[in-house]
N, C-alpha and C positions, 0 to 999 in steps of 0.2 A: 099475238094470239098463238102463233106457232110455238113459241118458247113456253107458253102456259101449257099447251098440250104435251110438249116434251117433258116438262117437269111432272105433270100428272101421270104420264105414262111411266116415267122413271120411278115415281113413288109407288105406282101400282106394281111394277116389276119387283121392286124391293120388298113390298109387302107379300107378294106371291112367293118369292124365294124364301123369305123368313117362315111363311106358313108351311110350305112344302118341307123345308129343312126341319121344322119342328116335328112334323109327322114322321120323317125319316128317323130322327133321333129317338122319338117315342117308341117307334117299332123296334129299334135296336135295343133300347133299355128294357122293354117289357120282359124278355126271356130271363133276365137276371133273377127275379123273385122265384121263378120255377126252379132254377139251379139251387137257390138257397133252400127251397122246400125239399128238394131231393136230398140235399146234404143233411138237413134236419132229420129226415126219416132214417138216414143211415147212422146218425150219431146216437150215443146212448142217452136214455132219458135222464132228467135231472136226478131222479131217485137212484138209478144205476150209477150215475157219475158220483154221487155222494158216497155210495157204498164203496166204490172203487177208490175214491180219494181218501177215505178214512181207514182203509185196511192197512195201508203202509204209511210210515212217516215220510213226509216230503217237506223240503224247504220251500216256502211260498214266496218270501220276500227278504231282501237284505237292504237295510237302510244305514248309511247311504248306499246307493246301488254300486257295489264294488265290481259288478260285471261291466258297467258302462263307464264309470268314473273311478279311476284307481287312485285318486289323490284325496286325502282327508286332512283334517286339522289335527295337530298334535294331541289335543284333549277330546277329540270327537268320540261320542258313544256310537257303537255299532249295534244295531238291532237285527236279530235273526228271528224270523217268524215262521213257524211250522204249522202244518194242518192239524196237528194233534198235540195235546199237552205233554210236556216233558215230565219225567218221573219226579225229579227234584234238581236243585242246583248241582249237587255232587255227581249226578249221573249225566250232566251235560259235559261231554268231553271235547274241550276246545283247546287249541294251542295257537299261540301267536309267536312266531319266530322272527327275529332273534330275541324276543322278550321271554320272561318267565312269568309264572302265575302271580308273583309278587307285584307285578306292574299293572294288573287289572283285576277287577272283581266282576262277578256275574250276578245279575238280578233277574228274576223271572216276573213276568206280568201276572196279574191276578188269575188269569185263566191258564197260566203256565205254557202258553203257546209261543210267547215271545221271550227270547233271552237277550238281555242287554249286556254288552261287554263294555264296562266302564273303566277307563284308565285311572289308576290311582297315582300314576306319575305320567307326565306327557311323553308321547312317543317322540323320538329324536327327529328334528327337522330334516327333511330330505332323505330319510332312511326308508329303504324298502322293507316290507314285512310280508310274511305268509301266514294266513289264518286258515287253520284246518279244523273241521268238525269231524271228530273220530267216528268210525262205524260202531263203536261200542257205546255211543250215546243212547241212553234208555228213555223211552217214552212211557206214558201211562199204560199199565198192563204188561210192563217189562218187555215191550216191543223194541227191537234194536233198529237203528238206521241201517239201511241196506248197504250203503257204501260211504266212504268218507267224502266230504265236500271241501273244496279248497278255493281260496281267493288270494290274490296278491294285491297289495296296495302300497302306497308310498305317502309319506306325510309331505305337506308343503315345504318347500325349501325356504330357508331364511338367508337372504343375500346381504344383509346388513344395511346400514344407512349410507 
């Protein structure tokens, strides 16, 4: 009988601790939405953000992500996506060193916001390269890129059989 009472008391204590702990956690977590609400009030509206984003050309994404993964395949296509359309292929000023323009070609997406750098000859295995988007790159409306953007990458090494 005594062990039965002890086990019921133990279960009761565990349930009580869990219940009180839940209330404590809930009271700690509740202020977070208030902080997010204040941050939302201080941030620009989506309309203001869209106007700000579209006034200057910005690089939105790079595929593959050359900022995180610097190793690519020798024939891998690099895609650079901007927030506004490029003027045309000839106005997209990009260099890959130590290559020259004969080793790659540029294609624009139908909306002209994404430039694809397509190797016409494979990059050398294990070779480091520097990709630079020049500040003289022109976007629709003859708008220039504010500053050059650069990335470094390397192709996978071939160690033989």
